MARVODREN-616107 format. One record per residue: residue in one letter; x, z, y of N, C-alpha, C in turn. Coordinates in steps of 0.05 Angstrom, whole numbers. Example, Ala and Ser with C-alpha at 12.3 -4.5 7.8 and 13.67 -1.06 7.14 Angstrom:
<recs>
@r->a | npx->264 | npz->156 | npy->-114 | capx->246 | capz->156 | capy->-90 | cpx->264 | cpz->156 | cpy->-66
@r->s | npx->257 | npz->142 | npy->-45 | capx->273 | capz->143 | capy->-21 | cpx->258 | cpz->157 | cpy->1
</recs>
This chain:
<recs>
@r->x | npx->2717 | npz->2024 | npy->1602 | capx->2715 | capz->2017 | capy->1574 | cpx->2690 | cpz->2012 | cpy->1564
@r->x | npx->2690 | npz->1992 | npy->1549 | capx->2659 | capz->1991 | capy->1527 | cpx->2659 | cpz->1995 | cpy->1507
@r->x | npx->2642 | npz->2018 | npy->1494 | capx->2643 | capz->2025 | capy->1467 | cpx->2630 | cpz->2006 | cpy->1455
@r->x | npx->2636 | npz->2009 | npy->1425 | capx->2624 | capz->1988 | capy->1411 | cpx->2597 | cpz->1990 | cpy->1401
@r->x | npx->2578 | npz->1973 | npy->1397 | capx->2547 | capz->1980 | capy->1390 | cpx->2546 | cpz->1982 | cpy->1365
@r->x | npx->2574 | npz->1972 | npy->1346 | capx->2566 | capz->1986 | capy->1313 | cpx->2580 | cpz->2002 | cpy->1295
@r->x | npx->2574 | npz->2024 | npy->1323 | capx->2577 | capz->2043 | capy->1306 | cpx->2557 | cpz->2062 | cpy->1287
@r->x | npx->2554 | npz->2084 | npy->1282 | capx->2531 | capz->2096 | capy->1268 | cpx->2513 | cpz->2098 | cpy->1293
@r->x | npx->2491 | npz->2084 | npy->1286 | capx->2467 | capz->2079 | capy->1307 | cpx->2437 | cpz->2103 | cpy->1301
@r->x | npx->2427 | npz->2111 | npy->1321 | capx->2408 | capz->2123 | capy->1326 | cpx->2384 | cpz->2105 | cpy->1321
@r->x | npx->2360 | npz->2108 | npy->1328 | capx->2335 | capz->2089 | capy->1319 | cpx->2340 | cpz->2069 | cpy->1342
@r->x | npx->2340 | npz->2081 | npy->1370 | capx->2351 | capz->2062 | capy->1389 | cpx->2376 | cpz->2064 | cpy->1405
@r->x | npx->2381 | npz->2046 | npy->1421 | capx->2403 | capz->2044 | capy->1428 | cpx->2402 | cpz->2037 | cpy->1462
@r->x | npx->2409 | npz->2051 | npy->1480 | capx->2410 | capz->2062 | capy->1508 | cpx->2429 | cpz->2049 | cpy->1525
@r->x | npx->2435 | npz->2024 | npy->1533 | capx->2460 | capz->2021 | capy->1549 | cpx->2454 | cpz->2032 | cpy->1584
@r->x | npx->2479 | npz->2047 | npy->1585 | capx->2481 | capz->2064 | capy->1611 | cpx->2504 | cpz->2047 | cpy->1630
@r->x | npx->2492 | npz->2038 | npy->1663 | capx->2510 | capz->2022 | capy->1674 | cpx->2509 | cpz->2038 | cpy->1698
@r->x | npx->2527 | npz->2048 | npy->1706 | capx->2526 | capz->2063 | capy->1730 | cpx->2558 | cpz->2074 | cpy->1742
@r->x | npx->2558 | npz->2063 | npy->1767 | capx->2595 | capz->2062 | capy->1780 | cpx->2600 | cpz->2091 | cpy->1778
@r->x | npx->2580 | npz->2115 | npy->1785 | capx->2581 | capz->2140 | capy->1790 | cpx->2581 | cpz->2147 | cpy->1756
@r->x | npx->2614 | npz->2159 | npy->1750 | capx->2620 | capz->2171 | capy->1725 | cpx->2602 | cpz->2199 | cpy->1721
@r->x | npx->2597 | npz->2211 | npy->1744 | capx->2584 | capz->2241 | capy->1741 | cpx->2557 | cpz->2236 | cpy->1734
@r->x | npx->2544 | npz->2212 | npy->1742 | capx->2508 | capz->2208 | capy->1740 | cpx->2509 | cpz->2192 | cpy->1710
@r->x | npx->2537 | npz->2178 | npy->1703 | capx->2529 | capz->2161 | capy->1677 | cpx->2541 | cpz->2183 | cpy->1657
@r->x | npx->2555 | npz->2203 | npy->1664 | capx->2560 | capz->2227 | capy->1646 | cpx->2537 | cpz->2241 | cpy->1635
@r->x | npx->2519 | npz->2252 | npy->1654 | capx->2495 | capz->2266 | capy->1655 | cpx->2476 | cpz->2254 | cpy->1642
@r->x | npx->2472 | npz->2226 | npy->1637 | capx->2453 | capz->2207 | capy->1620 | cpx->2463 | cpz->2212 | cpy->1598
@r->x | npx->2491 | npz->2205 | npy->1591 | capx->2505 | capz->2210 | capy->1570 | cpx->2497 | cpz->2231 | cpy->1550
@r->x | npx->2496 | npz->2257 | npy->1568 | capx->2491 | capz->2280 | capy->1551 | cpx->2457 | cpz->2288 | cpy->1544
@r->x | npx->2452 | npz->2279 | npy->1572 | capx->2422 | capz->2290 | capy->1570 | cpx->2407 | cpz->2274 | cpy->1550
@r->x | npx->2411 | npz->2248 | npy->1541 | capx->2390 | capz->2230 | capy->1526 | cpx->2410 | cpz->2225 | cpy->1495
@r->x | npx->2436 | npz->2239 | npy->1490 | capx->2444 | capz->2223 | capy->1467 | cpx->2431 | cpz->2244 | cpy->1443
@r->x | npx->2417 | npz->2265 | npy->1451 | capx->2403 | capz->2280 | capy->1424 | cpx->2380 | cpz->2259 | cpy->1416
@r->x | npx->2374 | npz->2245 | npy->1427 | capx->2345 | capz->2231 | capy->1423 | cpx->2355 | cpz->2199 | cpy->1417
@r->x | npx->2375 | npz->2187 | npy->1426 | capx->2379 | capz->2162 | capy->1424 | cpx->2412 | cpz->2153 | cpy->1424
@r->x | npx->2416 | npz->2135 | npy->1413 | capx->2450 | capz->2124 | capy->1416 | cpx->2452 | cpz->2111 | cpy->1444
@r->x | npx->2466 | npz->2128 | npy->1464 | capx->2469 | capz->2121 | capy->1489 | cpx->2502 | cpz->2111 | cpy->1491
@r->x | npx->2504 | npz->2087 | npy->1500 | capx->2526 | capz->2072 | capy->1506 | cpx->2532 | cpz->2068 | cpy->1532
@r->x | npx->2557 | npz->2075 | npy->1543 | capx->2564 | capz->2071 | capy->1572 | cpx->2577 | cpz->2037 | cpy->1575
@r->x | npx->2569 | npz->2029 | npy->1598 | capx->2589 | capz->2000 | capy->1599 | cpx->2594 | cpz->2003 | cpy->1628
@r->x | npx->2609 | npz->1985 | npy->1638 | capx->2625 | capz->1977 | capy->1666 | cpx->2613 | cpz->1957 | cpy->1673
@r->x | npx->2618 | npz->1951 | npy->1699 | capx->2610 | capz->1926 | capy->1720 | cpx->2629 | cpz->1908 | cpy->1707
@r->x | npx->2618 | npz->1880 | npy->1704 | capx->2628 | capz->1861 | capy->1696 | cpx->2626 | cpz->1851 | cpy->1655
@r->x | npx->2614 | npz->1871 | npy->1652 | capx->2608 | capz->1872 | capy->1617 | cpx->2579 | cpz->1875 | cpy->1608
@r->x | npx->2570 | npz->1887 | npy->1630 | capx->2542 | capz->1891 | capy->1624 | cpx->2521 | cpz->1875 | cpy->1613
@r->x | npx->2532 | npz->1841 | npy->1625 | capx->2516 | capz->1822 | capy->1611 | cpx->2517 | cpz->1820 | cpy->1580
@r->x | npx->2549 | npz->1820 | npy->1571 | capx->2543 | capz->1815 | capy->1548 | cpx->2537 | cpz->1842 | cpy->1530
@r->x | npx->2545 | npz->1868 | npy->1540 | capx->2530 | capz->1889 | capy->1525 | cpx->2505 | cpz->1892 | cpy->1519
@r->x | npx->2489 | npz->1882 | npy->1541 | capx->2456 | capz->1887 | capy->1543 | cpx->2445 | cpz->1870 | cpy->1520
@r->x | npx->2458 | npz->1852 | npy->1510 | capx->2448 | capz->1837 | capy->1477 | cpx->2446 | cpz->1855 | cpy->1456
@r->x | npx->2464 | npz->1876 | npy->1453 | capx->2457 | capz->1897 | capy->1432 | cpx->2447 | cpz->1920 | cpy->1438
@r->x | npx->2436 | npz->1920 | npy->1462 | capx->2419 | capz->1949 | capy->1464 | cpx->2387 | cpz->1940 | cpy->1466
@r->x | npx->2374 | npz->1959 | npy->1466 | capx->2348 | capz->1964 | capy->1466 | cpx->2338 | cpz->1968 | cpy->1491
@r->x | npx->2352 | npz->1984 | npy->1507 | capx->2339 | capz->1989 | capy->1535 | cpx->2364 | cpz->1986 | cpy->1549
@r->x | npx->2364 | npz->1981 | npy->1578 | capx->2384 | capz->1985 | capy->1602 | cpx->2376 | cpz->2006 | cpy->1624
@r->x | npx->2392 | npz->2026 | npy->1626 | capx->2393 | capz->2040 | capy->1650 | cpx->2412 | cpz->2039 | cpy->1670
@r->x | npx->2401 | npz->2018 | npy->1695 | capx->2425 | capz->2004 | capy->1712 | cpx->2426 | cpz->2014 | cpy->1737
@r->x | npx->2449 | npz->2024 | npy->1753 | capx->2449 | capz->2031 | capy->1775 | cpx->2444 | cpz->2007 | cpy->1796
@r->x | npx->2422 | npz->2003 | npy->1808 | capx->2419 | capz->1981 | capy->1831 | cpx->2418 | cpz->1985 | cpy->1860
@r->x | npx->2443 | npz->1976 | npy->1869 | capx->2448 | capz->1981 | capy->1900 | cpx->2450 | cpz->1961 | cpy->1913
@r->x | npx->2456 | npz->1944 | npy->1904 | capx->2463 | capz->1915 | capy->1924 | cpx->2447 | cpz->1887 | cpy->1913
@r->x | npx->2450 | npz->1867 | npy->1926 | capx->2435 | capz->1844 | capy->1924 | cpx->2454 | cpz->1836 | cpy->1893
@r->x | npx->2479 | npz->1840 | npy->1897 | capx->2494 | capz->1824 | capy->1872 | cpx->2480 | cpz->1843 | cpy->1840
@r->x | npx->2475 | npz->1874 | npy->1846 | capx->2464 | capz->1884 | capy->1824 | cpx->2436 | cpz->1867 | cpy->1815
@r->x | npx->2421 | npz->1865 | npy->1830 | capx->2396 | capz->1852 | capy->1829 | cpx->2396 | cpz->1820 | cpy->1816
@r->x | npx->2415 | npz->1810 | npy->1820 | capx->2424 | capz->1786 | capy->1814 | cpx->2435 | cpz->1785 | cpy->1778
@r->x | npx->2447 | npz->1815 | npy->1768 | capx->2454 | capz->1819 | capy->1753 | cpx->2426 | cpz->1820 | cpy->1730
@r->x | npx->2410 | npz->1832 | npy->1746 | capx->2387 | capz->1837 | capy->1727 | cpx->2374 | cpz->1811 | cpy->1720
@r->x | npx->2371 | npz->1798 | npy->1742 | capx->2359 | capz->1772 | capy->1736 | cpx->2373 | cpz->1757 | cpy->1717
@r->x | npx->2399 | npz->1749 | npy->1714 | capx->2418 | capz->1743 | capy->1691 | cpx->2411 | cpz->1747 | cpy->1664
@r->x | npx->2408 | npz->1780 | npy->1669 | capx->2398 | capz->1794 | capy->1643 | cpx->2379 | cpz->1790 | cpy->1628
@r->x | npx->2355 | npz->1785 | npy->1648 | capx->2324 | capz->1777 | capy->1642 | cpx->2328 | cpz->1754 | cpy->1632
@r->x | npx->2343 | npz->1732 | npy->1647 | capx->2351 | capz->1706 | capy->1628 | cpx->2356 | cpz->1702 | cpy->1602
@r->x | npx->2379 | npz->1721 | npy->1594 | capx->2392 | capz->1719 | capy->1573 | cpx->2380 | cpz->1736 | cpy->1553
@r->x | npx->2373 | npz->1757 | npy->1562 | capx->2350 | capz->1777 | capy->1538 | cpx->2322 | cpz->1784 | cpy->1551
@r->x | npx->2307 | npz->1769 | npy->1553 | capx->2282 | capz->1775 | capy->1568 | cpx->2270 | cpz->1800 | cpy->1561
@r->x | npx->2276 | npz->1802 | npy->1536 | capx->2254 | capz->1826 | capy->1520 | cpx->2263 | cpz->1850 | cpy->1527
@r->x | npx->2285 | npz->1856 | npy->1542 | capx->2303 | capz->1877 | capy->1540 | cpx->2284 | cpz->1893 | cpy->1566
@r->x | npx->2277 | npz->1918 | npy->1564 | capx->2272 | capz->1936 | capy->1590 | cpx->2288 | cpz->1944 | cpy->1607
@r->x | npx->2291 | npz->1944 | npy->1628 | capx->2310 | capz->1956 | capy->1649 | cpx->2300 | cpz->1973 | cpy->1664
@r->x | npx->2310 | npz->2003 | npy->1664 | capx->2306 | capz->2020 | capy->1687 | cpx->2326 | cpz->2019 | cpy->1705
@r->x | npx->2310 | npz->2017 | npy->1729 | capx->2334 | capz->2019 | capy->1754 | cpx->2333 | cpz->2046 | cpy->1766
@r->x | npx->2360 | npz->2052 | npy->1777 | capx->2362 | capz->2080 | capy->1781 | cpx->2384 | cpz->2075 | cpy->1810
@r->x | npx->2372 | npz->2086 | npy->1827 | capx->2383 | capz->2076 | capy->1853 | cpx->2382 | cpz->2102 | cpy->1871
@r->x | npx->2392 | npz->2099 | npy->1893 | capx->2393 | capz->2115 | capy->1921 | cpx->2374 | cpz->2103 | cpy->1941
@r->x | npx->2370 | npz->2079 | npy->1937 | capx->2361 | capz->2057 | capy->1960 | cpx->2329 | cpz->2056 | cpy->1939
@r->x | npx->2310 | npz->2067 | npy->1966 | capx->2289 | capz->2069 | capy->1958 | cpx->2263 | cpz->2055 | cpy->1970
@r->x | npx->2272 | npz->2037 | npy->1995 | capx->2253 | capz->2031 | capy->2016 | cpx->2233 | cpz->2011 | cpy->1997
@r->x | npx->2211 | npz->2008 | npy->2012 | capx->2193 | capz->1986 | capy->1998 | cpx->2198 | cpz->1964 | cpy->1992
@r->x | npx->2215 | npz->1952 | npy->2009 | capx->2231 | capz->1921 | capy->2006 | cpx->2248 | cpz->1916 | cpy->1984
@r->x | npx->2263 | npz->1936 | npy->1982 | capx->2282 | capz->1944 | capy->1957 | cpx->2276 | cpz->1948 | cpy->1929
@r->x | npx->2254 | npz->1957 | npy->1930 | capx->2240 | capz->1968 | capy->1907 | cpx->2223 | cpz->1946 | cpy->1896
@r->x | npx->2210 | npz->1924 | npy->1920 | capx->2193 | capz->1903 | capy->1907 | cpx->2216 | cpz->1882 | cpy->1903
@r->x | npx->2239 | npz->1884 | npy->1909 | capx->2253 | capz->1861 | capy->1901 | cpx->2265 | cpz->1867 | cpy->1873
@r->x | npx->2268 | npz->1890 | npy->1871 | capx->2279 | capz->1902 | capy->1842 | cpx->2258 | cpz->1898 | cpy->1817
@r->x | npx->2235 | npz->1898 | npy->1824 | capx->2215 | capz->1896 | capy->1807 | cpx->2210 | cpz->1865 | cpy->1803
@r->x | npx->2212 | npz->1852 | npy->1829 | capx->2214 | capz->1821 | capy->1821 | cpx->2230 | cpz->1814 | cpy->1806
@r->x | npx->2254 | npz->1823 | npy->1811 | capx->2282 | capz->1815 | capy->1786 | cpx->2277 | cpz->1823 | cpy->1762
@r->x | npx->2260 | npz->1840 | npy->1754 | capx->2258 | capz->1845 | capy->1719 | cpx->2255 | cpz->1875 | cpy->1717
@r->x | npx->2255 | npz->1894 | npy->1735 | capx->2260 | capz->1919 | capy->1724 | cpx->2238 | cpz->1927 | cpy->1717
@r->x | npx->2232 | npz->1944 | npy->1694 | capx->2211 | capz->1955 | capy->1688 | cpx->2202 | cpz->1982 | cpy->1696
@r->x | npx->2224 | npz->1996 | npy->1708 | capx->2214 | capz->2019 | capy->1723 | cpx->2233 | cpz->2026 | cpy->1740
@r->x | npx->2231 | npz->2046 | npy->1767 | capx->2254 | capz->2050 | capy->1776 | cpx->2249 | cpz->2079 | cpy->1787
@r->x | npx->2276 | npz->2087 | npy->1788 | capx->2281 | capz->2120 | capy->1792 | cpx->2298 | cpz->2121 | cpy->1813
@r->x | npx->2290 | npz->2137 | npy->1832 | capx->2307 | capz->2142 | capy->1863 | cpx->2324 | cpz->2170 | cpy->1847
@r->x | npx->2352 | npz->2172 | npy->1854 | capx->2368 | capz->2187 | capy->1848 | cpx->2370 | cpz->2211 | cpy->1873
@r->x | npx->2374 | npz->2233 | npy->1861 | capx->2374 | capz->2242 | capy->1839 | cpx->2355 | cpz->2250 | cpy->1817
@r->x | npx->2364 | npz->2243 | npy->1790 | capx->2340 | capz->2231 | capy->1776 | cpx->2331 | cpz->2255 | cpy->1757
@r->x | npx->2303 | npz->2260 | npy->1756 | capx->2293 | capz->2277 | capy->1735 | cpx->2294 | cpz->2266 | cpy->1703
@r->x | npx->2309 | npz->2280 | npy->1694 | capx->2319 | capz->2271 | capy->1668 | cpx->2297 | cpz->2271 | cpy->1651
@r->x | npx->2278 | npz->2292 | npy->1651 | capx->2259 | capz->2300 | capy->1631 | cpx->2239 | cpz->2276 | cpy->1635
@r->x | npx->2229 | npz->2272 | npy->1661 | capx->2214 | capz->2251 | capy->1671 | cpx->2222 | cpz->2224 | cpy->1659
@r->x | npx->2242 | npz->2216 | npy->1660 | capx->2266 | capz->2186 | capy->1650 | cpx->2259 | cpz->2185 | cpy->1623
@r->x | npx->2264 | npz->2212 | npy->1613 | capx->2262 | capz->2211 | capy->1578 | cpx->2237 | cpz->2202 | cpy->1574
@r->x | npx->2214 | npz->2215 | npy->1581 | capx->2185 | capz->2209 | capy->1580 | cpx->2187 | cpz->2180 | cpy->1582
@r->x | npx->2184 | npz->2164 | npy->1602 | capx->2186 | capz->2143 | capy->1609 | cpx->2202 | cpz->2122 | cpy->1584
@r->x | npx->2221 | npz->2128 | npy->1578 | capx->2238 | capz->2116 | capy->1554 | cpx->2215 | cpz->2115 | cpy->1533
@r->x | npx->2209 | npz->2136 | npy->1521 | capx->2194 | capz->2137 | capy->1497 | cpx->2166 | cpz->2127 | cpy->1500
@r->x | npx->2160 | npz->2120 | npy->1522 | capx->2130 | capz->2107 | capy->1530 | cpx->2140 | cpz->2077 | cpy->1527
@r->x | npx->2167 | npz->2064 | npy->1541 | capx->2176 | capz->2042 | capy->1530 | cpx->2175 | cpz->2030 | cpy->1509
@r->x | npx->2188 | npz->2046 | npy->1492 | capx->2192 | capz->2048 | capy->1465 | cpx->2168 | cpz->2045 | cpy->1449
@r->x | npx->2151 | npz->2062 | npy->1458 | capx->2125 | capz->2064 | capy->1444 | cpx->2101 | cpz->2042 | cpy->1444
@r->x | npx->2107 | npz->2027 | npy->1468 | capx->2094 | capz->2002 | capy->1475 | cpx->2107 | cpz->1981 | cpy->1461
@r->x | npx->2134 | npz->1979 | npy->1453 | capx->2146 | capz->1958 | capy->1449 | cpx->2144 | cpz->1957 | cpy->1415
@r->x | npx->2139 | npz->1981 | npy->1401 | capx->2133 | capz->1985 | capy->1374 | cpx->2102 | cpz->1978 | cpy->1370
@r->x | npx->2084 | npz->1978 | npy->1388 | capx->2055 | capz->1975 | capy->1390 | cpx->2044 | cpz->1994 | cpy->1385
@r->x | npx->2050 | npz->2018 | npy->1390 | capx->2034 | capz->2047 | capy->1397 | cpx->2027 | cpz->2052 | cpy->1420
@r->x | npx->2008 | npz->2061 | npy->1427 | capx->1994 | capz->2072 | capy->1452 | cpx->2015 | cpz->2084 | cpy->1465
@r->x | npx->2013 | npz->2082 | npy->1492 | capx->2037 | capz->2096 | capy->1508 | cpx->2014 | cpz->2124 | cpy->1513
@r->x | npx->2042 | npz->2145 | npy->1519 | capx->2031 | capz->2171 | capy->1530 | cpx->2026 | cpz->2170 | cpy->1559
@r->x | npx->2001 | npz->2167 | npy->1567 | capx->1993 | capz->2169 | capy->1599 | cpx->1987 | cpz->2195 | cpy->1610
@r->x | npx->1995 | npz->2201 | npy->1637 | capx->1985 | capz->2225 | capy->1651 | cpx->1960 | cpz->2219 | cpy->1657
@r->x | npx->1938 | npz->2236 | npy->1660 | capx->1921 | capz->2237 | capy->1675 | cpx->1923 | cpz->2241 | cpy->1701
@r->x | npx->1923 | npz->2216 | npy->1722 | capx->1934 | capz->2218 | capy->1739 | cpx->1911 | cpz->2215 | cpy->1756
@r->x | npx->1906 | npz->2233 | npy->1777 | capx->1882 | capz->2239 | capy->1796 | cpx->1878 | cpz->2222 | cpy->1820
@r->x | npx->1867 | npz->2201 | npy->1825 | capx->1863 | capz->2190 | capy->1856 | cpx->1843 | cpz->2206 | cpy->1864
@r->x | npx->1851 | npz->2215 | npy->1897 | capx->1831 | capz->2233 | capy->1904 | cpx->1819 | cpz->2220 | cpy->1928
@r->x | npx->1795 | npz->2230 | npy->1932 | capx->1782 | capz->2215 | capy->1953 | cpx->1769 | cpz->2236 | cpy->1980
@r->x | npx->1765 | npz->2224 | npy->1999 | capx->1758 | capz->2244 | capy->2016 | cpx->1782 | cpz->2250 | cpy->2041
@r->x | npx->1779 | npz->2260 | npy->2056 | capx->1798 | capz->2268 | capy->2081 | cpx->1819 | cpz->2286 | cpy->2067
@r->x | npx->1812 | npz->2301 | npy->2051 | capx->1830 | capz->2323 | capy->2043 | cpx->1829 | cpz->2319 | cpy->2015
@r->x | npx->1829 | npz->2300 | npy->2004 | capx->1832 | capz->2299 | capy->1974 | cpx->1815 | cpz->2317 | cpy->1957
@r->x | npx->1796 | npz->2318 | npy->1954 | capx->1771 | capz->2337 | capy->1947 | cpx->1778 | cpz->2328 | cpy->1916
@r->x | npx->1786 | npz->2347 | npy->1900 | capx->1791 | capz->2339 | capy->1869 | cpx->1762 | cpz->2340 | cpy->1861
@r->x | npx->1744 | npz->2353 | npy->1868 | capx->1716 | capz->2350 | capy->1853 | cpx->1708 | cpz->2319 | cpy->1857
@r->x | npx->1718 | npz->2305 | npy->1881 | capx->1711 | capz->2278 | capy->1879 | cpx->1731 | cpz->2265 | cpy->1864
@r->x | npx->1751 | npz->2272 | npy->1856 | capx->1770 | capz->2251 | capy->1844 | cpx->1762 | cpz->2235 | cpy->1821
@r->x | npx->1783 | npz->2215 | npy->1814 | capx->1774 | capz->2198 | capy->1796 | cpx->1806 | cpz->2195 | cpy->1778
@r->x | npx->1795 | npz->2203 | npy->1749 | capx->1818 | capz->2204 | capy->1734 | cpx->1823 | cpz->2167 | cpy->1730
@r->x | npx->1845 | npz->2165 | npy->1729 | capx->1856 | capz->2132 | capy->1715 | cpx->1850 | cpz->2127 | cpy->1692
@r->x | npx->1857 | npz->2138 | npy->1676 | capx->1860 | capz->2143 | capy->1648 | cpx->1832 | cpz->2146 | cpy->1638
@r->x | npx->1808 | npz->2148 | npy->1650 | capx->1787 | capz->2148 | capy->1638 | cpx->1772 | cpz->2127 | cpy->1646
@r->x | npx->1781 | npz->2108 | npy->1661 | capx->1773 | capz->2088 | capy->1673 | cpx->1761 | cpz->2060 | cpy->1653
@r->x | npx->1743 | npz->2052 | npy->1654 | capx->1749 | capz->2029 | capy->1631 | cpx->1757 | cpz->2005 | cpy->1634
@r->x | npx->1782 | npz->2007 | npy->1634 | capx->1804 | capz->1982 | capy->1644 | cpx->1795 | cpz->1957 | cpy->1635
@r->x | npx->1784 | npz->1952 | npy->1611 | capx->1776 | capz->1931 | capy->1600 | cpx->1759 | cpz->1911 | cpy->1614
@r->x | npx->1744 | npz->1929 | npy->1632 | capx->1724 | capz->1916 | capy->1650 | cpx->1738 | cpz->1902 | cpy->1672
@r->x | npx->1761 | npz->1909 | npy->1680 | capx->1772 | capz->1911 | capy->1701 | cpx->1785 | cpz->1875 | cpy->1703
@r->x | npx->1798 | npz->1864 | npy->1719 | capx->1807 | capz->1837 | capy->1725 | cpx->1839 | cpz->1846 | cpy->1715
@r->x | npx->1854 | npz->1828 | npy->1702 | capx->1879 | capz->1837 | capy->1689 | cpx->1897 | cpz->1849 | cpy->1711
@r->x | npx->1896 | npz->1836 | npy->1733 | capx->1916 | capz->1844 | capy->1758 | cpx->1912 | cpz->1871 | cpy->1767
@r->x | npx->1886 | npz->1877 | npy->1764 | capx->1873 | capz->1905 | capy->1774 | cpx->1883 | cpz->1923 | cpy->1753
@r->x | npx->1883 | npz->1919 | npy->1724 | capx->1882 | capz->1941 | capy->1709 | cpx->1915 | cpz->1944 | cpy->1697
@r->x | npx->1929 | npz->1913 | npy->1705 | capx->1958 | capz->1926 | capy->1708 | cpx->1968 | cpz->1943 | cpy->1723
@r->x | npx->1954 | npz->1942 | npy->1751 | capx->1963 | capz->1954 | capy->1774 | cpx->1956 | cpz->1983 | cpy->1765
@r->x | npx->1935 | npz->1988 | npy->1753 | capx->1923 | capz->2019 | capy->1747 | cpx->1943 | cpz->2028 | cpy->1725
@r->x | npx->1956 | npz->2016 | npy->1705 | capx->1974 | capz->2022 | capy->1687 | cpx->2000 | cpz->2026 | cpy->1699
@r->x | npx->2006 | npz->2016 | npy->1725 | capx->2031 | capz->2015 | capy->1732 | cpx->2033 | cpz->2043 | cpy->1752
@r->x | npx->2006 | npz->2043 | npy->1765 | capx->2004 | capz->2078 | capy->1777 | cpx->2014 | cpz->2101 | cpy->1757
@r->x | npx->1996 | npz->2095 | npy->1739 | capx->1999 | capz->2122 | capy->1715 | cpx->2030 | cpz->2121 | cpy->1707
@r->x | npx->2045 | npz->2101 | npy->1698 | capx->2067 | capz->2106 | capy->1692 | cpx->2086 | cpz->2117 | cpy->1713
@r->x | npx->2080 | npz->2106 | npy->1738 | capx->2102 | capz->2110 | capy->1760 | cpx->2089 | cpz->2128 | cpy->1780
@r->x | npx->2070 | npz->2147 | npy->1779 | capx->2058 | capz->2165 | capy->1789 | cpx->2075 | cpz->2188 | cpy->1812
@r->x | npx->2098 | npz->2190 | npy->1794 | capx->2123 | capz->2209 | capy->1801 | cpx->2140 | cpz->2194 | cpy->1823
@r->x | npx->2136 | npz->2167 | npy->1823 | capx->2156 | capz->2155 | capy->1842 | cpx->2145 | cpz->2145 | cpy->1872
@r->x | npx->2158 | npz->2139 | npy->1888 | capx->2138 | capz->2127 | capy->1910 | cpx->2132 | cpz->2099 | cpy->1906
@r->x | npx->2111 | npz->2101 | npy->1913 | capx->2095 | capz->2070 | capy->1908 | cpx->2075 | cpz->2060 | cpy->1936
@r->x | npx->2088 | npz->2040 | npy->1941 | capx->2078 | capz->2030 | capy->1960 | cpx->2055 | cpz->2017 | cpy->1957
@r->x | npx->2037 | npz->2006 | npy->1981 | capx->2012 | capz->1989 | capy->1975 | cpx->2028 | cpz->1958 | cpy->1977
@r->x | npx->2045 | npz->1950 | npy->1987 | capx->2063 | capz->1928 | capy->1989 | cpx->2075 | cpz->1918 | cpy->1962
@r->x | npx->2078 | npz->1944 | npy->1944 | capx->2088 | capz->1939 | capy->1919 | cpx->2070 | cpz->1934 | cpy->1900
@r->x | npx->2044 | npz->1944 | npy->1903 | capx->2022 | capz->1943 | capy->1885 | cpx->2004 | cpz->1915 | cpy->1891
@r->x | npx->2008 | npz->1912 | npy->1917 | capx->2003 | capz->1882 | capy->1920 | cpx->2007 | cpz->1861 | cpy->1910
@r->x | npx->2035 | npz->1867 | npy->1914 | capx->2061 | capz->1838 | capy->1892 | cpx->2059 | cpz->1841 | cpy->1872
@r->x | npx->2047 | npz->1863 | npy->1852 | capx->2045 | capz->1858 | capy->1828 | cpx->2015 | cpz->1851 | cpy->1821
@r->x | npx->1999 | npz->1847 | npy->1833 | capx->1982 | capz->1838 | capy->1831 | cpx->1980 | cpz->1809 | cpy->1841
@r->x | npx->1996 | npz->1804 | npy->1848 | capx->2005 | capz->1776 | capy->1866 | cpx->1980 | cpz->1764 | cpy->1884
@r->x | npx->1975 | npz->1787 | npy->1904 | capx->1949 | capz->1783 | capy->1926 | cpx->1968 | cpz->1791 | cpy->1949
@r->x | npx->1953 | npz->1790 | npy->1967 | capx->1964 | capz->1792 | capy->1995 | cpx->1952 | cpz->1822 | cpy->2001
@r->x | npx->1962 | npz->1838 | npy->2015 | capx->1953 | capz->1862 | capy->2020 | cpx->1923 | cpz->1860 | cpy->2016
@r->x | npx->1916 | npz->1850 | npy->2036 | capx->1888 | capz->1843 | capy->2050 | cpx->1868 | cpz->1842 | cpy->2017
@r->x | npx->1876 | npz->1826 | npy->2013 | capx->1854 | capz->1815 | capy->1987 | cpx->1863 | cpz->1834 | cpy->1965
@r->x | npx->1887 | npz->1852 | npy->1962 | capx->1892 | capz->1865 | capy->1938 | cpx->1870 | cpz->1896 | cpy->1944
@r->x | npx->1875 | npz->1896 | npy->1972 | capx->1862 | capz->1927 | capy->1982 | cpx->1827 | cpz->1927 | cpy->1978
@r->x | npx->1822 | npz->1893 | npy->1985 | capx->1789 | capz->1891 | capy->1981 | cpx->1783 | cpz->1895 | cpy->1950
@r->x | npx->1796 | npz->1878 | npy->1935 | capx->1793 | capz->1880 | capy->1907 | cpx->1799 | cpz->1902 | cpy->1894
@r->x | npx->1824 | npz->1916 | npy->1900 | capx->1823 | capz->1948 | capy->1886 | cpx->1798 | cpz->1965 | cpy->1887
@r->x | npx->1785 | npz->1966 | npy->1917 | capx->1770 | capz->1983 | capy->1924 | cpx->1739 | cpz->1969 | cpy->1908
@r->x | npx->1734 | npz->1944 | npy->1907 | capx->1715 | capz->1935 | capy->1895 | cpx->1707 | cpz->1943 | cpy->1865
@r->x | npx->1736 | npz->1938 | npy->1848 | capx->1731 | capz->1945 | capy->1823 | cpx->1729 | cpz->1981 | cpy->1817
@r->x | npx->1754 | npz->1987 | npy->1832 | capx->1757 | capz->2016 | capy->1823 | cpx->1740 | cpz->2028 | cpy->1836
@r->x | npx->1729 | npz->2028 | npy->1866 | capx->1704 | capz->2039 | capy->1877 | cpx->1726 | cpz->2069 | cpy->1898
@r->x | npx->1753 | npz->2065 | npy->1888 | capx->1766 | capz->2081 | capy->1914 | cpx->1793 | cpz->2059 | cpy->1927
@r->x | npx->1799 | npz->2075 | npy->1944 | capx->1822 | capz->2056 | capy->1967 | cpx->1840 | cpz->2065 | cpy->1952
</recs>
């Protein structure tokens, strides 16, 4: 059953598409204090997405990625957060290539998800996203005294591809991030990305 988007709305409407009713209901209950949260079922996601401000979608198969691609064609400005039990590097890369904005592995940390959602809406509203101070550590044992805080790096001096990667790391530090995924986001080979990142940021 698809609930109407025309009911009394809160500031933002989030569409939740997950076949697992327990996960779907948990998200509806957890996020409903801050957002107008609407459930959708398979086969109606594309149509329902047109009335949403953000989509949280369970993505487990290639068919799901095809739905994401179709949504991004029909509603390119709609942010999509992927939730999935699959988190292999190749699958995550394909999900981002399909157009997802973020990737959460189940079981989901709802507090982190809520923070990500607020950051996405803040960015869409033209306000600055709240970023965490993520520490890149160097040295064999990750000596914190030699760490480098991404947030304090002068990103405006970096090439666009490296700046976007740094922002992606900040936004997703609590999720599995592979070198392959970062190289793909920078549209570079693993070798060239590693060299370019080291050259401009100063750490591997």
